[in-house]
N, C-alpha and C positions, 0 to 999 in steps of 0.2 A: 697211654699217658693222657690225663685229663687236662685239656687245654682251655677249658671254659674260664671266662673272666669271673673273678670273685671280688666282691667289694670288701674293703677292710672293715671288719667288725669293730665298732667303737668300744673302747674299754669302758668298764663300768665306772660310774662316778665314785671317786674315793670319798670316804667320810669327811676329811677336811674340806673338800670342795662343797659338799652338801651343807656343812655347817656354815661355811662362808656365805653361801647363797641365802641361807635362812637368816643369818645375822644382817646381811645386806637388805633383805626384804623387810625385816623388822625395823631397821633404821629408816627405810623409805616411808614407812607408815607414819613417821613423825611429821612429815609434811601435811598429809590430810588431817592429822590430829590438830595441828596448828590452825588449819583452815576451819575445822569444825569449831574450835574455840573462838575464832574471830566471828563466825556466823552466830554463835551463841551470844557473844557480846552485842552484836547488832540487834538481835531479838530482845535482849535485856534492855537496851536503850529504847526500843520500840514500845516495850511494856511499861515504861516509866510513867506515862500518863495514866495508864490503868491503875497503877499503884496509888497515884495521887487522888484519883476520883473514887476509889473504893476504900472504905474504912474497915472492911473485913480482912483482917490480917491473914487468917487461915486460908481463905479463898485465894487471896493474892499470892501467897506462898505456894499453894498447890498449883495454881496456873503457871506461875513463874518456873517452878521446878519441872512440871510436865512439859511445857513448851521448850524449855532449855534442853531437856533430855532428848526429846524427839528431834529438835534441831540438830543436836550433836550427832545423833544416829543417822539422820538423813544426809547430813553433810559428809559424814564418813562413807556412807554407801555411794554417794555421788562422786566425790573427788578421790576416794581411796583407790579403787581399781583403775581409774583413769590415770592417776599419777604414777602408780607402780608399773602399770602396763606401758605407758608412754616412755618412762625412764628406761625400762629394760629394752624397749624397741629402739630407742635412740642409741643406747650403748651397743646393741647388736649391729646397727647400721654403721656406727663409727668403727667397730671392730672389723666388720666384713667389707667396709667401704662400698656398699651398694644398698640400694633401696629394697624394701620387701617385695616379694613376688606377687602380692595382691594388687592386681591392676585396677580394681574398683576404687580403692583408696589411694593408690600410688600409680596413677597413669603415666605413660611415657611422654615426656616433653623434651624440648630441645635444651641445649646448654644455656642459651641466652634467656629462655623462659625460666629455667631453673634459678639462674642468678637473680632475675627480677622477682620471682616468688620468695626467695630467701631474704632479699633486702626488704621487700614490702612486709612480709610476715615478721621479720626481725624488728623492724621499726615499730610496728603496731604492738608487738609483745613487750618491747622496752617501755613504752608509755603505759601499757596496761599493768606491767609489773610495778612501776613506780606508783601508779594510782592505787593498786592493791596494798602496797606497803603503807602508804599514807592513810588509807581508810582503816586498815587493821590497827595501826598504831593509835589512830584517833578514837576508835570505838572501845578498844581495850583500856587505854589510859583514862578514858572518861568514866569508866564504870565506878570507881570509888567515889567520885564526886556525885554521880547520879544517885547512888544508893547510900550516901552519907556515912561512909566508914573510912574517910580520909584520916581521922584522928586515931584510928585503931591499927593502922599499918604504917610501915615506912614507905614513903612514896618513891624513894630512889630505887630500891629493888623492883618496885612495880613498874617504873618507867623502863628499867632494863628489860624486864619481862615483856613489856609491850613492844620494845624494839626487836627483841628476839622473835616474838610471835609474828610481827609484821614482816621480818626478813624471811622466815620460813614460809609464810603464806605467799610472799612474792615469788619465792622459788617454786612453790607449787603451781603458781599461775603459768610458769614457763611450760610445764608438762601437762597442763590441762587446756587452758585457753590458747596458749602459744602453739602447741602441736595441732589443735583443731583449726586454728587460723591458717597455719601453713598448709594443711591438707586441703582445706576448702579453696584457698587461693590456687593451689596446683590444679585442682579439679576444674576450676573455672577457666584457668589459662589454657589447659589442654583442650577444652571444649569437647570433652568426651561424651558421646551419646550412649547411654546404657539402655539395654532392652528391658522395658518394664511391661510385664503382662497385664497390668491393671493401671494404665496411666490416669484414669479418672480419679482413682483414690489418691494418687500422688498429687493431683491438681487440687482436690478438695482439701487435703491436709495442708497444702501451701496456702490456700485462700484463708483457711481458718488460723493456721499456726503463725504465718509470717507477721500479721499485725500484732498478735500477742507477743511474739518474740521481739519485735521492734520496740514496743512499749517497755518491755522488761529491760532491754539493752539501754534505752535512753534513761530510765530510772536508775540503773546501775551506774551510768556515767555521772549522773547528778549526785549520787551518793559519794562517788570519788571526789567530785569537785567540792562538795560541801565539807568533806573531811580535810582536804588540802587547804581550803580557805580558812577554816577555823584553826587548823594547826599552825599555819604561817601568819595568821592575822592579817590577811590581805585587805588593803584599804583603798588603793587606787583602782580606777576603772580599767586601766590598761592591764593591770595584773589580774583582775577578776576575769576579764574576757580572754586573756591569754591562757589562764588556767582552765577555763571552760573549753577552749579549743583543744588544749592538750589532753583533756579527759575524753575527747571524742573517740580516740582509738580504743579506750577501755570499753566503750559501748559496743564497738565493732567486734572486739575479741569475745565479749560476753555473748553476742549474738551467734558467733561461730561455735561456741561451746554449748551454753544452755539453750539458746534459741533453736539450734538444729536438733537438740535432744527433744525439745517441745514439739517440733514438727514431726519427728520420727515417732514420738509417742502417739500423736493423733493418727498418723498413718497406720500404726500397729493396732490401734483401737478399731479403726474402720476395717482393717483386714480381719480381725477376730469377729467382728459383728457380721461380716459377710459369710463366714463359715458356719453359721447357725447358732443354735442355743448353747451357751457356755455351761460348763459343769458347775455344780454347786460349790466346789472348792474354789473355783475361779471367781465366782460371785462374792463369796465370803472374803477372799483375799483382796479383791478390788474394793469392797466396802471398807475394810480395815485400812488399806492404803489411802483411800480418799479421805476418810475421817481423820487419820493422822496428819495428812498434808494440809487439810483445812485448819486443823488446830495449830499447826506450826506457822502457817503464813497469815493467819488472821490479824496479827499486829502490824503487818506490812503497810497498809494504807495510812495508819496513824504515823508511822515513821516517815513516810514520804511527805505527808502534810507538815510534820514538825520540821523537817529539813528545809522545805521550801517556804515556810513562813517565818522561821527564826532569822532575825537580821544577821546573826553570826554565820549562818550557813546557807542563806537564801541566794537565789540567782542574782546576777547583776542587773536584771530588769524585772519589772513587775509581772509575775506569772498569774494568769487568770485561774479562777477556781476550777474551771472545767479541765484545764491541763493537769492540775494537781490530782483531781479525782481520776482522770484517765490513766495517769502514770501509776497512781497507787493501786488501783484495781487491775490495771494491766499486768503489773509485776506480780500481783496476787494470783492471777490466773496462770501466768507463766510458771511461777515457782510451784504452784499447786499441781499443775500437770507434770512438771519435771519430777517433783518429789514423789507423787503417786506412781509414776512410771519407774522411778528408782526403787521404791519400797515394795512394789508389787511382787517381784521374785522372792524377796525375803518373806513377805506375808504368805505367799502361796506355798513355799516350802514349809513354813511353820504350821500352816493349816493342814497340809498333808500329814506331817509328822504327828500333830495332835489327834487327827482322825484315826491314824494307825494305833496310837496309844489307847484311845478310847475303845476301839474295837477289841484290842487285846484285853483290856480291863473287863469289858462286858463278857467276853468269852471265858475269862477266868472265873468271873462271878457265876456265870451259867453252869460251868463245870463243877463248881464247889457247892453252890447253894440250891440249884434246881434239881428236881427228880430226874434221873436218867431215863431216856426214852428207849423203847424197844426198836428193833430194826424196822418193823412195819410202821410204827408211828413216825420214825425219822424219815422214812421214804415218803410217807404221805405229806409231811410238812415241807419237805424239799422238792416234792413232785418229781422224784427220780425213781427209776426201776427198783423194785423191792430187793432183788438179788440177781446177780448175774446168772446163777444156776437156774433160778426160777424163770428168768427171762428166756432162757434157752428152751424151757419146757413148754412154751406156748406153741402148739402144733396145729397144722392145718388138717382138718378132718374131712378131706375130700380125696377120694381115691383117684379119680380121673378128672382133672379140671379142664374139661373140654369146653370150647366156646359155646356149644349149643345147650349145655345144661348147667353151666356155672351160675347163671342168674336165676334159674328155676329152683335151686336149692334154698332151703331155709337159711337166712343169714345168721341165725343163732348157732349153727353148727360149723360156721366157717373157721372160727378160732375157739378152741376149747383148752383151758389150762389143765395142767396135771393136778387134778383135784386132791390127790393124796398129799402132795407137797404143800399146797396152799393150806389145807386143813392142819397139817403139822405145824406150819409157821404161825397160823392163827392161834393154835393151842399154846405154842410156846410163848407168844407175845401177850397172852391174856394174864390178868392179875392172879387168877386162881392157879394157873399153871406155874407161875413164878413162885407162888407161895407153897406149892406142894413140895414134899421132900423128894 
């Protein structure tokens, strides 16, 4: 009798369950789509000055369309997988009532530390969610006024659409910046020391990435403050400073999400540079990702300057020009690195696929249009043996390879081919032989 323990084999997933998962995943992608629309509206507002200063309508329309399209794609690539993955991870944790087994992202902490991290991350996420809702509503609702089509649409449905997009974007913040904030706080509270084989690269990436990430986080908090100030028409000094303080958690949550991605991107770049010369596909993909990210984030300094100089959205104190420039170009660097890091896998996969298709096309053209080569010509071009049977016919013409006379023999007789087979192959591969009946 077989007494070995056997595990229960899980039953195959039924079709209704698969369809339910697919429909749920499709509905989850509505959250990053709303976030992408909000980011596109922010870029549209940033390009408003470009439209006013440029009289070429075709150029303005092309730039506006291209930047808006790339902004939408980049935002989807950044927030989409993070939102869907974090939501499924949260549902799994609630269902199983335990944390994931990955000790690097989920280290073990005490019960009191867990309560403290939940309360701290929850309060930060609450303020960040409210700030994202206000910012999304402000930028989307202001689009008809910026581009002068208020008389062509009904503003009531547009306001409802702005509220819906702001709500969905705020919900997305919970599963992107909220989960990232919670994980980072748990890691810092646990004081877990991870073994890093290359600590100098980690240090260099932090030295370069942390200042850029901090500038981007501060600028993001100022965007949230400006949108809330304009939407609520704040006039008193106490209300302005109170709103500015309330938007500080938004900057912290943005640092935990986009800032950490920026630092990881710099560390990954240093790691790849250490391993030697990259492949040509990697270089092409990196150039495409960098070019696209530069095109997308190029209007960002103009947006920062407009928000900090406009009396309706400016800070409650006079901000120096150096601060405006630092924040504008800091968020440009931060978003450029993050977007290039996000788009690189997509560009690399597209480059590999395009190269494969081009190779197949060239092979098809060579097979159809070029003159077929003989076996000998093909072997000479590819530098491979002519034929396996011919390779086996190269024989050593030494009867007794003793150590005292092997070097005294003429080297020309060491290896001699089977001349009959070579002559036959040469005759068959010649043009005359192929034309003969």
